[in-house]
VEXDREN-2710 file (C-alpha; in Angstrom, 1 decimal):
% VEXDREN-2710
k/r/px/py/pz
1/MET/-25.0/25.2/30.0
2/LYS/-22.6/23.1/27.9
3/GLN/-20.4/24.6/25.3
4/GLY/-19.5/21.1/23.8
5/LEU/-17.6/20.1/20.8
6/PHE/-20.9/20.3/18.7
7/ALA/-21.5/23.9/19.5
8/LEU/-17.9/24.7/18.5
9/ALA/-18.3/22.7/15.3
10/ILE/-21.5/24.4/14.2
11/ILE/-20.3/27.9/15.0
12/LEU/-16.6/27.6/14.0
13/PHE/-16.7/25.5/10.9
14/ALA/-14.6/28.1/9.2
15/SER/-11.6/27.1/11.2
16/GLN/-8.9/24.7/9.9
17/ILE/-9.7/21.0/10.2
18/SER/-6.6/19.3/11.5
19/MET/-5.5/16.3/9.3
20/ALA/-4.1/14.6/12.3
21/GLN/-6.9/12.7/14.1
22/THR/-5.9/10.9/17.4
23/LYS/-8.1/8.0/16.6
24/ASN/-10.4/6.7/13.9
25/LYS/-13.4/6.0/16.1
26/LEU/-15.8/9.0/16.3
27/THR/-17.8/9.9/19.4
28/ASN/-21.5/10.5/18.9
29/GLN/-21.1/14.3/19.1
30/GLN/-18.3/14.1/16.6
31/LYS/-20.6/12.2/14.2
32/HIS/-23.2/14.7/14.8
33/GLN/-20.8/17.5/13.9
34/GLN/-19.9/15.9/10.7
35/ILE/-23.5/15.2/9.7
36/ILE/-24.3/18.8/10.1
37/LYS/-21.4/20.0/8.2
38/GLN/-22.0/17.5/5.5
39/LEU/-25.6/18.7/5.0
40/LEU/-24.5/22.2/4.8
41/HIS/-21.8/21.2/2.4
42/GLN/-24.4/19.6/0.1
43/GLN/-26.7/22.6/0.4
44/THR/-24.0/24.9/-1.2
45/ASN/-23.2/22.4/-4.0
46/PRO/-19.5/23.3/-4.0
47/LEU/-18.7/20.8/-6.6
48/VAL/-20.6/22.6/-9.2
49/ALA/-19.1/26.0/-8.1
50/LYS/-15.5/24.5/-8.2
51/LYS/-16.1/23.2/-11.8
52/ILE/-17.5/26.6/-12.9
53/ARG/-14.3/28.3/-11.5
54/GLY/-12.1/25.8/-13.4
55/GLY/-8.9/27.4/-14.8
56/SER/-7.8/28.9/-11.5
57/ARG/-6.4/26.6/-8.8
58/LEU/-4.8/26.9/-5.3
59/ILE/-1.0/26.7/-5.2
60/SER/-0.4/28.0/-1.6
61/ASN/-1.9/29.5/1.4
62/ALA/0.0/31.1/4.3
63/THR/-1.2/32.3/7.8
64/SER/0.5/35.2/9.8
65/THR/-0.4/36.2/13.3
66/VAL/-0.3/39.7/14.9
67/LEU/3.0/40.1/16.8
68/THR/2.5/43.7/18.1
69/PRO/-0.9/45.6/17.9
70/ALA/0.6/49.1/17.7
71/PRO/2.2/49.7/15.3
72/ILE/0.9/46.4/13.9
73/THR/3.4/43.9/12.9
74/PHE/3.0/40.3/11.9
75/GLU/4.8/36.9/12.2
76/PRO/4.5/33.8/10.1
77/VAL/2.7/30.7/11.5
78/ASP/2.4/28.1/8.7
79/SER/2.2/27.7/5.0
80/THR/0.9/24.9/2.6
81/ASN/2.0/24.4/-1.0
82/TYR/-0.1/22.3/-3.3
83/PHE/1.0/20.3/-6.3
84/TYR/-0.7/18.8/-9.4
85/LYS/0.2/16.1/-11.9
86/ALA/-2.4/16.9/-14.5
87/GLY/-5.0/19.4/-15.6
88/TYR/-7.0/19.4/-12.3
89/GLY/-7.6/22.1/-9.9
90/TYR/-8.4/22.6/-6.1
91/ASP/-10.5/25.5/-4.9
92/PRO/-10.9/25.9/-1.1
93/THR/-13.5/28.6/-1.2
94/SER/-16.5/26.4/-0.4
95/GLU/-14.5/24.6/2.4
96/VAL/-14.0/27.7/4.3
97/PHE/-17.6/27.8/5.2
98/THR/-18.7/24.1/4.8
99/PRO/-15.6/21.9/5.2
100/ASP/-15.1/18.6/3.4
101/PHE/-14.0/15.8/5.6
102/ASP/-11.1/13.3/5.1
103/ILE/-13.2/10.7/6.7
104/ASN/-16.0/11.1/4.1
105/PHE/-18.7/10.6/6.6
106/LEU/-21.9/9.4/5.0
107/TYR/-21.5/9.9/1.3
108/ASP/-19.3/12.8/0.5
109/ASP/-18.6/12.5/-3.1
110/TYR/-16.1/15.4/-3.1
111/LYS/-13.2/14.9/-5.5
112/ASN/-9.9/16.2/-4.1
113/TYR/-8.1/17.5/-7.2
114/TYR/-4.6/18.2/-5.7
115/ASP/-2.1/15.3/-6.0
116/SER/0.0/16.3/-3.0
117/SER/0.5/19.0/-0.4
118/TYR/3.4/20.0/1.9
119/HIS/2.8/21.9/5.0
120/LEU/5.4/24.0/6.8
121/SER/5.5/25.6/10.2
122/TYR/7.4/28.5/11.3
123/ASP/9.6/28.5/14.5
124/ASN/9.7/32.1/15.9
125/PHE/12.6/31.3/18.2
126/SER/15.0/30.3/15.4
127/SER/13.1/32.3/12.7
128/THR/13.2/29.2/10.4
129/TRP/10.7/27.2/8.4
130/SER/10.5/23.3/8.8
131/GLY/8.4/20.6/7.3
132/SER/5.4/19.7/9.4
133/ASP/3.5/17.1/7.4
134/SER/2.6/16.1/3.8
135/THR/-0.2/14.5/2.0
136/VAL/0.0/12.3/-1.2
137/CYS/-3.3/11.4/-3.1
138/ASN/-3.8/8.6/-5.6
139/PHE/-6.9/8.5/-7.9
140/THR/-8.8/6.1/-10.1
141/THR/-8.9/6.3/-13.8
142/GLY/-12.1/8.4/-13.4
143/HIS/-10.3/10.6/-10.9
144/LYS/-12.1/9.4/-7.8
145/MET/-10.0/9.3/-4.6
146/ALA/-8.4/5.9/-4.3
147/HIS/-5.9/6.4/-1.6
148/LYS/-4.8/9.3/0.6
149/LYS/-2.0/9.2/3.1
150/SER/-0.7/12.0/5.4
151/SER/2.7/11.7/7.0
152/PHE/3.8/13.7/10.0
153/PHE/7.4/14.8/10.5
154/ILE/7.4/16.4/13.9
155/PHE/6.4/13.1/15.4
156/THR/6.4/9.6/13.8
157/GLY/2.9/9.0/12.5
158/PHE/0.5/8.8/9.6
159/THR/-3.1/8.6/8.6
160/SER/-4.2/6.5/5.6
161/ASN/-7.6/6.3/3.8
162/THR/-8.3/3.8/1.0
163/TYR/-11.5/3.9/-0.9
164/VAL/-13.3/1.0/-2.7
165/TYR/-16.0/1.5/-5.5
166/ASP/-18.4/-0.8/-7.1
167/GLY/-18.8/-1.4/-10.9
168/MET/-21.0/1.8/-11.1
169/GLY/-18.2/3.9/-9.5
170/ARG/-20.0/4.3/-6.1
171/LYS/-18.1/4.3/-2.9
172/THR/-18.9/1.1/-1.0
173/GLU/-16.1/0.9/1.5
174/GLN/-13.5/3.0/3.2
175/LEU/-10.5/1.5/5.0
176/ASP/-8.8/3.9/7.5
177/SER/-5.6/3.4/9.5
178/SER/-3.5/5.6/11.6
179/ASP/-0.4/5.3/13.9
180/PHE/0.8/8.3/16.0
181/SER/3.2/6.5/18.3
182/GLY/5.4/4.8/15.7
183/SER/4.6/1.4/17.2
184/GLY/4.2/-0.2/13.9
185/THR/0.7/-1.5/14.9
186/PRO/-1.7/1.0/13.5
187/ASP/-5.3/1.5/14.5
188/ILE/-7.5/0.1/11.6
189/SER/-11.2/0.7/11.0
190/LYS/-13.5/0.7/8.0
191/TYR/-16.8/1.9/6.8
192/LEU/-19.2/-0.1/4.8
193/PHE/-21.9/1.7/2.7
194/THR/-25.2/0.4/1.3
195/LEU/-26.8/2.4/-1.5
196/ASN/-30.4/2.4/-2.9
197/ALA/-31.5/2.6/-6.6
198/SER/-31.0/6.5/-6.4
199/ASN/-27.3/6.0/-5.4
200/LYS/-28.2/7.3/-1.9
201/VAL/-26.5/5.7/1.1
202/THR/-29.2/4.2/3.3
203/PHE/-27.0/2.2/5.6
204/LEU/-23.5/2.7/7.0
205/GLU/-21.6/0.4/9.4
206/TYR/-18.4/1.2/11.2
207/LYS/-16.1/-1.6/12.3
208/ILE/-12.7/-1.9/14.1
209/TRP/-10.1/-4.4/13.4
210/ASP/-9.2/-6.4/16.6
211/ASN/-5.5/-7.3/16.4
212/GLY/-5.9/-10.0/19.1
213/LEU/-8.8/-11.7/17.6
214/MET/-7.6/-11.0/14.0
215/THR/-11.2/-10.1/13.0
216/TRP/-13.5/-7.1/12.4
217/VAL/-15.6/-6.1/15.3
218/SER/-18.8/-3.9/14.8
219/ASP/-18.9/-0.7/16.7
220/TYR/-21.9/1.4/15.4
221/LYS/-24.3/1.6/12.4
222/ASP/-26.6/4.3/10.9
223/SER/-29.8/4.0/9.0
224/ILE/-30.5/7.0/6.8
225/PHE/-33.9/8.0/5.5
226/TYR/-34.8/10.5/2.7
227/ASN/-37.8/12.7/2.0
228/ALA/-39.6/13.0/-1.4
229/ASN/-36.9/15.5/-2.6
230/ASN/-34.1/12.9/-1.9
231/ASP/-32.7/14.9/1.0
232/ILE/-32.0/13.4/4.3
233/SER/-34.8/13.6/6.7
234/LEU/-33.9/11.2/9.5
235/ILE/-30.8/9.3/10.8
236/LYS/-31.0/6.6/13.4
237/SER/-27.7/5.4/15.0
238/TYR/-27.1/2.2/17.0
239/THR/-24.1/1.0/19.0
240/TYR/-23.0/-2.6/19.3
241/ASN/-23.0/-4.0/22.8
242/GLY/-21.0/-7.2/22.0
243/SER/-24.1/-9.3/21.3
244/GLY/-26.7/-6.9/19.8
245/TRP/-27.5/-3.4/18.8
246/ASP/-28.6/-0.6/21.2
247/ALA/-30.4/2.5/20.0
248/ASP/-28.1/5.5/20.4
249/TYR/-29.2/8.8/18.8
250/LEU/-31.7/10.3/16.5
251/ILE/-31.3/13.2/14.1
252/THR/-34.3/14.8/12.3
253/ILE/-33.8/17.3/9.6
254/ASN/-36.5/19.7/8.5
255/TYR/-36.5/21.9/5.4
256/THR/-38.0/25.2/4.2
257/GLY/-40.4/25.5/1.2
258/ALA/-37.3/26.4/-0.8
259/ASN/-35.7/23.0/0.2
260/LYS/-33.2/24.7/2.5
261/ILE/-32.4/23.2/5.9
262/SER/-34.7/25.0/8.4
263/ASN/-33.6/23.1/11.6
264/ILE/-31.8/20.0/12.8
265/LEU/-32.9/18.3/16.0
266/TYR/-30.5/15.9/17.9
267/GLN/-32.0/13.5/20.4
268/PHE/-30.5/10.6/22.3
269/TRP/-32.2/7.3/23.5
270/ASP/-32.9/7.0/27.2
271/SER/-33.1/3.3/28.1
272/GLY/-34.6/4.0/31.4
273/SER/-37.7/5.7/30.0
274/SER/-37.4/3.9/26.6
275/THR/-37.8/7.2/24.7
276/TRP/-36.0/9.8/22.7
277/LEU/-34.9/12.8/24.8
278/ASN/-33.9/16.3/23.4
279/GLU/-30.3/17.2/23.4
280/ASP/-29.3/19.9/20.9
281/LYS/-31.0/21.9/18.1
282/THR/-29.7/24.0/15.2
283/GLU/-31.8/26.6/13.5
284/PHE/-31.1/28.3/10.1
285/THR/-32.3/31.6/8.7
286/TYR/-31.8/32.7/5.0
287/ASN/-32.1/36.0/3.1
288/GLY/-34.1/36.6/0.0
289/SER/-31.5/35.0/-2.1
290/ASN/-31.5/31.9/0.0
291/GLN/-28.1/32.5/1.4
292/MET/-27.6/31.3/4.9
293/MET/-27.5/34.3/7.2
294/VAL/-28.0/33.1/10.8
295/THR/-27.2/29.8/12.3
296/LYS/-28.4/29.5/15.9
297/TYR/-27.4/26.7/18.2
298/LEU/-29.6/25.8/21.2
299/THR/-29.3/23.2/24.0
300/TRP/-32.2/21.5/25.9
301/ASP/-32.2/22.4/29.6
302/ALA/-34.7/21.9/32.3
303/GLY/-37.5/21.3/29.8
304/ALA/-36.8/24.3/27.5
305/TRP/-34.5/25.3/24.7
306/MET/-31.7/27.6/25.8
307/ASN/-29.6/29.9/23.5
308/ASN/-26.0/28.9/23.3
309/SER/-24.3/30.4/20.2
310/LEU/-25.0/32.3/17.0
311/ASP/-23.3/32.7/13.7
312/SER/-24.2/35.6/11.4
313/MET/-23.0/36.0/7.9
314/TYR/-23.1/39.3/5.8
315/TYR/-23.0/39.2/2.1
316/GLY/-21.9/41.6/-0.7
317/ALA/-22.5/41.1/-4.4
318/GLY/-20.9/37.7/-4.5
319/ASN/-22.1/34.1/-3.5
320/TYR/-20.0/34.0/-0.3
321/PRO/-20.1/36.1/2.8
322/VAL/-17.7/39.2/3.2
323/LYS/-18.1/39.2/6.9
324/ARG/-19.0/36.6/9.6
325/VAL/-19.6/37.4/13.4
326/ILE/-19.8/34.7/16.1
327/TYR/-21.8/35.4/19.2
328/GLU/-22.2/33.6/22.5
329/TRP/-25.3/33.8/24.8
330/LYS/-24.4/35.4/28.2
331/THR/-26.8/34.3/30.9
332/SER/-25.6/37.1/33.2
333/SER/-26.8/39.8/30.9
334/LEU/-29.3/37.8/28.9
335/ALA/-27.8/39.1/25.6
336/TRP/-25.6/38.0/22.6
337/GLU/-21.9/38.9/22.9
338/ALA/-19.5/38.9/20.0
339/VAL/-16.5/36.6/20.5
340/SER/-15.0/36.6/17.0
341/ARG/-15.2/38.1/13.6
342/ASN/-13.8/37.2/10.1
343/ASP/-13.6/39.4/7.0
344/TYR/-13.2/37.8/3.6
345/THR/-12.0/39.1/0.2
346/TYR/-12.3/37.3/-3.1
347/ASN/-10.8/37.5/-6.7
348/SER/-12.8/38.1/-9.8
349/LEU/-13.6/34.3/-10.0
350/ASP/-15.1/34.4/-6.5
351/GLN/-12.3/32.5/-5.0
352/ILE/-11.3/33.5/-1.5
353/THR/-8.0/35.5/-1.3
354/GLN/-7.8/36.6/2.3
355/ASP/-9.4/35.6/5.7
356/MET/-8.8/38.3/8.4
357/ALA/-9.7/36.8/11.9
358/TYR/-10.5/38.9/14.9
359/PHE/-11.0/37.8/18.5
360/TRP/-12.7/39.4/21.5
361/ASN/-10.1/41.3/23.5
362/THR/-11.3/41.4/27.0
363/SER/-8.7/44.0/28.2
364/LEU/-9.9/46.4/25.4
365/ASN/-13.5/45.2/25.5
366/SER/-13.5/45.0/21.7
367/LEU/-12.6/42.9/18.7
368/SER/-8.8/42.8/17.8
369/LEU/-7.1/41.4/14.8
370/ASP/-5.6/38.0/15.5
371/LYS/-4.3/36.6/12.2
372/ILE/-4.5/36.8/8.4
373/THR/-4.6/33.8/6.0
374/ASP/-3.7/34.6/2.3
375/TYR/-4.6/32.2/-0.6
376/HIS/-2.6/32.3/-3.9
377/TYR/-3.7/30.9/-7.2
378/ALA/-2.4/30.1/-10.6
379/SER/-4.2/29.6/-13.9
380/TYR/-4.3/26.2/-15.7
381/THR/-6.1/24.4/-18.5
382/PRO/-8.8/22.2/-16.8
383/GLN/-9.1/18.5/-17.9
384/ALA/-12.6/17.2/-18.1
385/VAL/-13.3/14.4/-15.6
386/GLN/-14.5/11.4/-17.4
387/GLU/-15.9/8.8/-15.0
388/SER/-14.7/5.5/-16.4
389/ALA/-16.1/2.1/-15.5
390/ASN/-14.5/0.6/-12.5
391/ILE/-13.0/-2.9/-13.2
392/GLN/-14.1/-4.3/-9.8
393/SER/-16.6/-6.6/-11.4
394/GLN/-13.8/-8.0/-13.6
395/VAL/-11.5/-9.0/-10.7
396/LYS/-11.7/-11.9/-8.3
397/VAL/-9.4/-12.3/-5.3
398/TYR/-9.6/-15.4/-3.2
399/PRO/-9.4/-17.1/-0.7
400/ILE/-10.1/-14.5/2.0
401/PRO/-8.8/-14.8/4.5
402/ALA/-5.7/-16.4/2.8
403/GLN/-2.8/-18.4/4.3
404/ASN/0.1/-19.0/2.0
405/LYS/-1.4/-18.3/-1.4
406/LEU/-3.6/-15.6/-2.8
407/ASN/-5.2/-16.0/-6.2
408/VAL/-6.1/-13.1/-8.5
409/ASN/-8.3/-13.6/-11.6
410/ILE/-8.9/-10.9/-14.1
411/ASN/-11.3/-11.1/-17.1
412/ARG/-11.5/-8.1/-19.4
413/THR/-12.7/-7.3/-22.9
414/GLU/-9.3/-6.1/-24.2
415/SER/-5.7/-6.5/-23.4
416/LYS/-4.2/-4.0/-21.0
417/SER/-0.9/-3.5/-19.3
418/SER/-1.0/-3.3/-15.5
419/ILE/1.0/-3.7/-12.4
420/LEU/-0.2/-5.5/-9.2
421/SER/1.0/-4.4/-5.8
422/ILE/0.6/-5.6/-2.3
423/CYS/0.8/-2.9/0.3
424/ASP/0.4/-2.6/4.0
425/VAL/-2.4/-0.4/5.5
426/SER/-0.2/2.7/5.5
427/GLY/0.2/2.3/1.6
428/LYS/3.8/1.1/1.7
429/ILE/4.4/-1.2/-1.3
430/LEU/5.7/-4.6/-0.1
431/SER/5.8/-6.4/-3.4
432/THR/5.0/-5.8/-7.1
433/TYR/4.1/-8.1/-10.0
434/THR/3.9/-7.2/-13.7
435/LEU/0.7/-8.8/-15.0
436/PRO/0.6/-10.2/-18.6
437/ASN/-0.9/-8.0/-21.3
438/THR/-3.8/-10.4/-22.0
439/THR/-7.5/-10.3/-21.6
440/SER/-7.5/-13.2/-19.1
441/VAL/-5.1/-13.1/-16.1
442/GLN/-4.7/-15.9/-13.5
443/GLN/-2.0/-14.9/-11.0
444/GLU/-1.1/-16.9/-7.9
445/LEU/0.8/-14.9/-5.3
446/ASN/3.0/-16.4/-2.6
447/ILE/2.3/-14.6/0.6
448/THR/4.0/-17.0/3.0
449/ASP/6.4/-14.2/4.1
450/LEU/3.7/-11.7/5.1
451/ALA/2.8/-11.4/8.7
452/ALA/-0.8/-12.0/9.8
453/GLY/-2.9/-8.9/9.3
454/ILE/-4.8/-6.7/6.8
455/TYR/-3.2/-5.8/3.5
456/LEU/-4.2/-3.8/0.3
457/LEU/-4.0/-5.3/-3.2
458/THR/-3.9/-2.7/-6.0
459/ILE/-3.9/-2.9/-9.7
460/THR/-2.7/0.2/-11.6
461/GLY/-2.4/0.9/-15.3
462/GLU/-4.9/2.1/-17.8
463/GLU/-7.5/1.0/-15.1
464/ASN/-7.2/1.1/-11.4
465/TYR/-8.4/-1.2/-8.7
466/THR/-8.0/-1.4/-5.0
467/THR/-9.2/-4.0/-2.5
468/ARG/-8.1/-5.5/0.8
469/PHE/-7.4/-9.0/2.0
470/VAL/-6.5/-10.7/5.4
471/LYS/-3.6/-12.9/5.8
472/GLU/-4.0/-15.5/8.6
END
């Protein structure tokens, strides 16, 4: 019976999500994981919760592991500090149970309100701390994520995400790049989103940049369907075979009468029989307050659904669980066996302050404390987020692809000061131009010295704008 990545993702989505992804392209199972977590994330409505808790924001978190069990002693593992430029806050509580994803799969409209973070790791041999990685975020005027870059110090590498919005402030494109070898030739990919009149994503296409052909190559696409309540009910995915599209997998989401997810069925397309075949299924159970209590993951084997793993949550007076226990199904005893436990504590604002993680100790045949993560907060005065109009409809960049010259035309209703920058896909600024403080701007850029490839063009000032262009 398989214990694949999907099972681990469904059951262990309280664990930390590594910011270092070895590649941009997702496997089907990884895509499925992210869809599940995204659905759960939407069900908890963490955006509303974070705004309600405005006034207290995360400034650091630190993890220590058990060094000796008796008497119990601890040793540091890592720590992350968070920094802010304005009156915005970041609260990780919702993410402990339903993580947000850097890749923003589907249509995560989550706003990351910290401007930068610095992660340190502890070396137990030298008993010293050293920087591991850092993340810097840039935002639009309406404080939507415009660009996010993570740099890694232990090895030469980075991940970079750039987001493009339409005139209504809706995300229509995401450009990702990463380089973990220091080769100077990053892997580049992008997501294209199509939205309906209800601002719901109905189509997503993933493309990879081919450095040899100097063009975008299709990889996969998803069609997303909704029920009468505007909740996702069906996702069909296709992969590109070089000349056409092949059916790949199908995800069906069913809901309870209270509009909570009851089960999610994953099927794959079997070309031999030309039919959808069962693969995995996840079932959800709720308490009387519609809080998720049990998540059970099953796999299809020999014509029947087989137990795989179980996630049980226990609640106190607050909105979030105070205890979570993970079980695995043992075929030898035909019974559930606990493999891990987490105990959570919160402050008066329902923000998580401590996560105590236990693991199943086979020598003791019981759960033993493994590590503790502490979260620290500071008060601040929240700044209301006003979603301003994006200036994308006022900017025209041509020709694309360009050779030696690139034209930028801007037409706006009032004069505004702004700076135009050309950056590589990692976000490094290559050149800057101060634009005239007028309502109409016609700027011709000499890009002769740029190597062939993909570049970002950004306009910053009272309004912000980001797009990409190709240099031949």
